[in-house]
N, C-alpha and C positions, 0 to 999 in steps of 0.2 A: 586740658582734655584727660587724655589718661595716662598714667605711668605701666609699663609694664617689662616686670623684669623677665630678662631672658637667661638661665643661667644652667648648671648641672652637677652632679654630684663628684661622679669619678673624673679629673681632666677637665677637660672643655671640649667635649666631642663634635667641634665643629661649632661652637655656638657663634663666635665672632663671623663666621661665614654665612650662617644663617642668619644673624641681625642685619647682617650687608645685605643680602640677598631681601629679606622682608622690608627693610627700609628703602630699597629701591623700586619696589611696586605698591609700598603702602596705598590705602587707598585715600587716604588724608594727610594734611600736611604732618610732617614727624620730622622728629629728631631724635638722630643715632648716638648713645651716652656711651660712652667707655666707662664704667662703672668696675673696674675688676681690679681690686687692689695688687695683684700681682703683674701687674702692669699690660698697655695696651698694645695693640699691633697696628690700628689703621693708620697711623703717620707714613708706616714702614708698607704697607700694601696697599693704598689707593692712591694715584695721583688728584692734585688739587682740581679746581676748576678750572684754573690757567692753563693746567696741565704740567706745571712744575710738582712740585712735592708739597704735602702736608709738613707744617710746622711744628714738632715732636712736642716743642719746649710750651706750644700754645694748647689749654685745654683745659683738663681736670686739675694739673697742677698750679697753673698761673689763677683759675679759678678759686682755689683753695688758700693763695696769698693774699688774696683780697675781700674772700667771705666773710674772714670774723667782725669787719664792719658791718654786718650784714646781706642777707643772699635773697636774691629778687629773682624774677626770671629775666627781667631787662640784662640784670648782671650775667644771667648765665649765656645771652645770646651775644654779649660780649666776647667770652670766649669758645667760641663754636668758628667753624671752618666751612667750606663747601667743599665737597669733591667733584671729580668730572662726571657729570648727570644732575649735579643742583641737590643733592642730598647734604642738610646739614648735619655737625659731626660735633661731639665733643670728645675730644682726644684723649683719652687715657693718660696714666703716668707710665714714662719710660721706663722704670724698675720699681720691683714689689719694695726695697728699701724704702722709697718715699713715702710708702702707705702707713709708717711706724708715726708721722707729725700728722697726719689727718685723719685719726680715729674721731675725731670730734665732728667732721664733715657731715657724715655718711647720714644720718639724720636730718638735720635740714637739707643736705642735696635733697634726698627722699622727697622732703614735703614741696621745696621750689619746683623741682620736675613733675610731679602730681598734680602743681598749681601753674602750669603754662597753660596762658588763656587760649592760644589759637596753634597748638599741635601738639598730635600724642607724643612720648618718647618711649621709645626701645630703649633699656638699659642693658647693657651685656655686663653681666655682673660674674663671668667665668666661673670661678668651681665655690659654693656654694660650702660652710663649713669652716673653712678656714681661718677667716677672718670674722670673729662675733659681731664685732662693731657693724660690720654691712649687715646684720640682721637689720639695723634700723633705718635703711633705704627699704630692704626688701619689705616691710613691715608695711610701708606709703603705698607697695602697689596695688592697683585693680587688679591684676592676676597675675600671678610668677608662672613661667613655662619653664619644664625641666627637658632639658635636652639629654637623649640616650642613645648607645647605642644596643643593637640586640643579642651583644654578646651576653657570656651569662654573667662576670665580673659586673660591667656595666648597670647590668639590670639587679642585680645583688644591691648594686649600692643604692639604685635608682629605690628601690623596697623600701631600704632602709632609711632614707632622707625623706621617704612620704610620712615614714613613721613619728618622726621625730620631728617633723613641721610643724606647726601652731594650727590650731584648726579652723582658724578666723579664715586666714586668706585664700583667693581661690588660688586655685593650681590644673595646668593643663598639662598634659607631657605628651611630648613630640620625639618621635624614634627616627633617628638619623638611617637610611632603610637602604640595602642594594636591591635597585629597582628590578632583580631577575626574583625576588622572595618579596615586593613590597606589601603587597597586602596581606601574605600570611604572616612577615613578621610583626607588622601592624596590630593583629589581630590577638597573636602570642602574649605582645606585651599587653595588650588590652584586659588579657585573662589575668596577667600575673598582679597589675595594678587593681584590678577588681578583688580580687584575692587578699589585699591588704586589707580593706575594709574602707581605705581612705577615699572618702569623695570627691573626682576631679570633673574639671568642667568638658571633658572629654580628651580621648589618645588621639593621636593623627600622627600624619609622616610627613618627611622633607627626605627626595631624595639624596643618597651619598653621590655625587657626582663629582668626581677630581676635576675633569675636563670644565664643566660649566662655572666650580672655583677659580681655575684660572683664565676663563673670560671674564669673569667678576672681576680680576684681579689687572686685567688689560695685558693680559701677559700672551693672548693669541688673538687674532683677528676672529670673527664668526660672529654667529646669530645669537646674539646668549639667550634671547627672549625664545628662543627655541630651546634651550638645553633644559633637561629634566628637571636642572637645580630652581630656574625661574620657574617652569613650571607649575612644579610644586607648592613650590614659595607662595605664587599666587594665591593657588588654594588655600592655603595657611594662611595666609595675611586676612585673608575674608573672613574667615572661621574666627579668627583672632579679635579681628575688629568689630565685627559685631559680637562678639561675648563683651566686650568693654563698653560699646556705645549700641546698643540695638537700636535698629530703626535711623539711624543717623546717615546712612552710608550714602544713599541719594544725593543728600545735601549737600556733599562734600566731594573733594575734589575725586574724577572718576576713576578707575586703576588704567596702570596702564601709560598715564600723563605723564609720568616722570621720567625724563631721560634714563635707562641706564646707567651704572660707569662701566660702560664699556667701548669699543669702537662702534661696536653694530647699534642702530637705534632701535627703539622699543617700539611692541606694536602687540597692540592684545592677541595674548596666546590663547590657544584652545587650550580648556578644562584637562588638565593632567589625568593618564589614563595608563602610568607604568608599567 
């Protein structure tokens, strides 16, 4: 179906949390793939579907060990795991040094993820720019989503990244924003992006919600679906899914039907108004 890259330029300002939240409420079948060459966090953050722990050794590293003989969608699925709530994940590398032997993998992996027949793929790529070979995966994406915070340094790095990215791939920008200045912050970043001259699909927001992030990781009991994180993620997921597959939403899984990876159960939340 569609490959969507989620990334940032400076650091990774909540990209993994955003990717997990989006995957939890994505309106179609989806695979969350940790493709950050610096290493992944999901195996240490989220419980497995059986309540145990994810196997950090099963995922991108084991896939890379077998993929030299050929990479296919079926092979990718052999190396995925399920977290609580039913989300399929391809766990990332356990540390950045492992990426040195996998520079050949990113291009074939991008082509394979883009060709998965029955699921969209959200690829958490962490920080762009540090590993040039990762660009081969990014080039296969139907949409690249750049996350930023509203601070001067993050926005400056975002502006530079937009100016050096190839003109072809479609790009969207998401601001991890304080709920108290939510709309104003997004509008300000939108003006800065417009001044770069780079055309983007949209500039949107996601609430900076530490409590919601803890609920997402199962660290607290409570209604995750009522958190600002999930309410704003639901709105963002709808916009992203519509960008990569116009007109197909109604024919697929309805929003809110996948259980969220936390003790509370998911119900349809109202549209966010932070």
